[in-house]
C-alpha positions as CSV (number, residue, x, y, z in Angstrom):
1,X,57.2,101.1,-150.7
2,X,55.8,104.2,-149.6
3,X,56.2,105.9,-146.0
4,X,53.5,106.9,-144.0
5,X,55.8,108.4,-141.8
6,X,58.7,109.5,-140.2
7,X,59.3,110.2,-136.5
8,X,63.1,111.5,-135.0
9,X,63.9,111.3,-131.3
10,X,66.8,112.5,-130.0
11,X,68.0,110.5,-126.6
12,X,64.3,109.4,-126.5
13,X,63.5,113.0,-127.0
14,X,61.0,113.6,-130.0
15,X,62.6,116.1,-132.0
16,X,61.8,118.3,-135.3
17,X,62.8,116.4,-139.0
18,X,64.5,119.6,-139.0
19,X,66.7,120.3,-135.5
20,X,69.8,121.8,-134.9
21,X,71.9,121.3,-132.4
22,X,73.3,124.4,-131.2
23,X,73.5,124.6,-127.4
24,X,73.3,121.8,-124.5
25,X,75.2,119.0,-123.6
26,X,77.6,117.6,-125.9
27,X,79.2,113.9,-126.1
28,X,77.4,110.7,-127.2
29,X,73.9,110.9,-127.9
30,X,71.3,108.0,-129.2
31,X,69.2,109.2,-132.9
32,X,66.1,106.9,-133.8
33,X,64.2,107.6,-136.1
34,X,60.2,105.1,-136.6
35,X,59.5,104.9,-139.7
36,X,55.7,104.0,-140.3
37,X,54.6,102.2,-144.0
38,X,52.5,100.0,-145.1
39,X,50.6,99.3,-141.6
40,X,54.4,98.5,-140.7
41,X,57.1,100.1,-138.2
42,X,60.2,100.2,-138.0
43,X,63.2,101.5,-135.6
44,X,66.4,102.7,-137.2
45,X,68.7,104.0,-134.0
46,X,72.2,105.3,-134.4
47,X,74.7,106.9,-132.2
48,X,76.4,110.1,-132.8
49,X,78.7,112.2,-131.1
50,X,78.7,116.4,-130.7
51,X,81.6,117.7,-130.3
52,X,82.1,121.4,-129.1
53,X,82.4,123.9,-131.8
54,X,85.6,125.9,-130.5
55,X,89.1,125.1,-129.3
56,X,90.0,125.8,-126.1
57,X,91.5,128.8,-124.8
58,X,94.8,128.7,-123.4
59,X,96.2,129.8,-120.2
60,X,99.4,130.2,-118.7
61,X,100.4,130.5,-114.7
62,X,102.3,132.7,-112.8
63,X,103.9,131.2,-108.9
64,X,102.9,133.2,-106.1
65,X,103.9,131.2,-103.5
66,X,105.8,127.9,-102.6
67,X,105.0,126.0,-100.0
68,X,106.2,122.4,-98.8
69,X,104.3,119.5,-99.0
70,X,104.3,115.4,-97.8
71,X,106.6,113.7,-100.4
72,X,105.0,110.4,-99.2
73,X,101.3,111.9,-100.3
74,X,99.8,110.5,-103.0
75,X,97.2,113.5,-103.6
76,X,93.8,112.6,-104.8
77,X,91.9,114.9,-103.7
78,X,92.7,118.4,-102.5
79,X,90.3,121.6,-101.1
80,X,90.8,124.4,-98.8
81,X,87.9,125.1,-97.1
82,X,87.4,128.2,-94.3
83,X,91.6,128.7,-95.0
84,X,92.2,125.5,-94.4
85,X,93.9,123.0,-96.3
86,X,92.1,119.0,-96.7
87,X,93.7,116.4,-98.8
88,X,92.7,113.0,-99.6
89,X,95.5,110.7,-100.2
90,X,95.8,107.7,-102.2
91,X,97.3,103.8,-102.3
92,X,96.3,100.6,-100.6
93,X,97.9,100.5,-97.3
94,X,98.6,104.1,-97.2
95,X,95.5,105.9,-97.9
96,X,94.7,109.3,-96.0
97,X,92.1,112.2,-94.7
98,X,93.9,115.1,-93.6
99,X,93.8,118.7,-92.2
100,X,96.9,120.3,-93.4
101,X,98.2,123.7,-92.7
102,X,99.6,125.0,-95.9
103,X,102.0,127.5,-95.0
104,X,104.7,124.9,-93.1
105,X,103.0,121.6,-94.3
106,X,102.5,120.6,-90.8
107,X,99.5,118.1,-90.6
108,X,97.0,119.3,-88.6
109,X,94.4,115.7,-88.2
110,X,94.6,112.9,-89.7
111,X,93.0,109.4,-90.1
112,X,93.9,106.7,-92.3
113,X,91.5,104.6,-94.2
114,X,90.8,100.7,-94.0
115,X,94.2,99.2,-95.6
116,X,91.8,97.2,-98.0
117,X,90.4,101.5,-99.4
118,X,92.3,103.5,-101.8
119,X,91.1,107.0,-101.4
120,X,90.2,109.0,-104.2
121,X,88.8,112.8,-103.8
122,X,87.5,114.8,-101.2
123,X,85.0,118.4,-101.0
124,X,83.9,119.8,-98.1
125,X,80.0,121.6,-98.5
126,X,78.0,122.9,-95.4
127,X,80.7,121.9,-93.5
128,X,80.5,118.7,-94.3
129,X,83.1,116.3,-95.9
130,X,82.8,114.3,-98.7
131,X,85.5,111.2,-99.9
132,X,85.6,109.0,-102.4
133,X,87.3,105.3,-103.0
134,X,88.4,103.9,-106.1
135,X,87.0,100.8,-106.8
136,X,85.2,99.8,-104.2
137,X,81.5,101.9,-105.0
138,X,82.6,103.4,-101.5
139,X,82.1,107.0,-100.4
140,X,82.2,108.2,-96.7
141,X,80.4,111.7,-95.5
142,X,82.5,113.1,-92.3
143,X,82.4,116.1,-89.8
144,X,85.0,118.5,-89.7
145,X,86.7,116.9,-86.9
146,X,86.7,113.5,-88.9
147,X,84.3,111.7,-87.2
148,X,82.9,109.7,-89.6
149,X,78.7,111.1,-90.2
150,X,77.6,108.6,-92.8
151,X,78.6,106.5,-95.9
152,X,77.4,106.4,-99.5
153,X,77.7,103.9,-102.7
154,X,78.1,105.0,-106.3
155,X,75.7,104.6,-108.9
156,X,76.3,104.1,-112.7
157,X,79.7,105.9,-112.1
158,X,81.3,102.3,-110.6
159,X,84.6,103.9,-109.7
160,X,85.6,107.0,-107.6
161,X,88.4,109.6,-108.4
162,X,87.6,113.2,-108.0
163,X,85.0,115.3,-106.1
164,X,83.8,118.9,-105.9
165,X,81.1,121.2,-105.4
166,X,79.4,124.6,-106.7
167,X,77.5,125.4,-103.3
168,X,74.7,123.6,-103.8
169,X,75.6,120.0,-105.4
170,X,78.3,117.9,-105.8
171,X,80.5,116.6,-108.5
172,X,82.1,113.3,-109.0
173,X,84.4,112.3,-111.7
174,X,84.7,108.3,-112.3
175,X,87.6,108.0,-114.8
176,X,86.2,108.9,-117.8
177,X,84.8,111.3,-120.0
178,X,81.8,111.4,-117.4
179,X,81.1,113.9,-114.3
180,X,78.4,113.4,-112.5
181,X,76.2,115.3,-110.5
182,X,75.3,114.0,-106.8
183,X,72.7,115.8,-104.2
184,X,74.9,116.3,-101.1
185,X,71.6,115.2,-98.9
186,X,70.4,111.9,-100.8
187,X,74.0,111.2,-102.1
188,X,72.6,110.0,-105.5
189,X,73.5,110.9,-108.9
190,X,71.0,112.4,-110.8
191,X,72.5,113.8,-114.0
192,X,75.7,114.0,-115.7
193,X,78.0,115.6,-117.8
194,X,80.2,114.4,-121.0
195,X,83.4,115.9,-121.6
196,X,84.3,117.4,-124.8
197,X,86.9,119.6,-127.3
198,X,86.5,120.4,-130.8
199,X,88.5,116.9,-131.2
200,X,87.0,114.7,-129.4
201,X,86.5,113.6,-125.5
202,X,88.7,114.1,-122.8
203,X,88.4,110.5,-120.7
204,X,90.6,109.8,-117.4
205,X,89.1,113.4,-115.7
206,X,90.6,112.8,-112.1
207,X,90.7,115.6,-109.1
208,X,88.0,118.3,-109.5
209,X,87.7,121.9,-108.3
210,X,84.9,124.4,-108.5
211,X,86.2,127.7,-110.0
212,X,84.0,130.9,-110.6
213,X,81.7,129.0,-112.1
214,X,83.6,126.3,-114.0
215,X,85.1,122.6,-112.7
216,X,88.8,122.7,-113.5
217,X,89.9,119.2,-114.1
218,X,93.0,117.2,-113.5
219,X,93.2,115.0,-116.3
220,X,95.2,111.7,-115.1
221,X,98.7,111.1,-116.7
222,X,99.0,114.4,-118.4
223,X,100.2,117.4,-116.5
224,X,97.7,119.9,-117.5
225,X,94.6,121.4,-116.0
226,X,91.4,121.4,-118.3
227,X,88.3,124.4,-117.7
228,X,85.0,122.7,-118.3
229,X,81.3,124.4,-118.7
230,X,79.5,122.3,-116.2
231,X,76.4,122.6,-118.5
232,X,77.9,121.6,-121.6
233,X,80.5,119.3,-121.0
234,X,82.9,121.8,-123.4
235,X,86.2,121.8,-122.7
236,X,86.3,126.1,-122.4
237,X,90.2,126.5,-121.7
238,X,93.4,124.0,-121.0
239,X,96.3,125.1,-118.3
240,X,99.3,123.6,-118.9
241,X,101.2,123.2,-115.6
242,X,104.4,120.6,-116.9
243,X,107.3,122.8,-116.1
244,X,106.4,122.8,-112.5
245,X,107.3,118.5,-112.2
246,X,110.6,119.6,-113.0
247,X,110.4,121.9,-110.1
248,X,110.2,119.0,-107.7
249,X,112.2,116.9,-105.9
250,X,113.0,113.8,-108.5
251,X,112.7,110.1,-106.9
252,X,111.0,107.3,-107.9
253,X,107.8,107.3,-106.7
254,X,106.9,110.7,-108.4
255,X,104.0,110.8,-110.2
256,X,101.5,113.4,-111.9
257,X,100.2,116.6,-111.2
258,X,97.1,116.0,-109.1
259,X,95.5,118.4,-106.7
260,X,93.2,122.0,-107.0
261,X,92.2,124.1,-104.6
262,X,90.9,127.4,-105.2
263,X,91.9,130.3,-102.7
264,X,88.7,132.9,-102.8
265,X,90.1,135.2,-101.1
266,X,93.4,135.7,-102.8
267,X,91.9,134.0,-106.3
268,X,95.0,132.0,-106.8
269,X,94.9,128.6,-107.1
270,X,97.2,125.6,-105.4
271,X,98.4,122.8,-107.3
272,X,100.7,120.1,-106.4
273,X,100.8,116.4,-107.7
274,X,101.5,112.6,-106.4
275,X,104.1,112.2,-104.2
276,X,105.6,115.8,-104.8
277,X,107.6,117.9,-102.1
278,X,105.7,121.2,-103.2
279,X,102.4,122.5,-103.2
280,X,102.5,125.9,-105.5
281,X,100.1,128.7,-105.5
282,X,99.5,130.2,-108.7
283,X,97.6,132.5,-110.7
284,X,96.5,132.2,-114.0
285,X,95.9,133.8,-117.4
286,X,94.9,133.9,-120.7
287,X,97.6,134.0,-123.1
């Protein structure tokens, strides 16, 4: 057999025969070769994974303040907006959207979700609150008075987990290694990244927060936070918050770390967990 030509494609985009992947999005990609010989064309397709080329930096934290937190709140989303703390909680029959005075733990404003819905992440952009639910494929839009102004359905992401924004677009996790970007006006999923370290993908991405150009992500069932490059999906850093769990009241309903909120005025981060009785304000530094 004499081969006439071979064309190569990466995710359906034609590439040269000699291709070096040294930048761009990480994760699973499809490589296809179209081989032509004797007036015959054959396609050969393989899936490959691109890992990050460096290990994540390790960060440590310093506690600045400790505040009270509602021990009954199964925290799913947490965000500070104009000095006010907003929280979304989960569990069927107990899901809520709240505005909280974080200094005292007092609830300023509260609405309960329908008992059939399991609340998830939230973010606030341009005086608009966006809240996810888990498996119902449905998100909600509110004004700052908690008046519901709209709703939206998910696209390929299927489930709702975490949510944050960069001031222009929304970022949504779905419990996999993917983070989706949404247009805040249409709420259509426009793109996604896959989150990888130098060892492989990081699934179960949960609550998200945008901090100084990076996405900070809780990982379900882990008491650490990944610091993610939003362009490539590379995990550039990891913060181990596991000692905090020992500092909260120990009880049967106590669950993992979840909830990150950034205070740009003090450059501090609020963290808490599911059914934790404390909200921690911390700074982080590279080890």
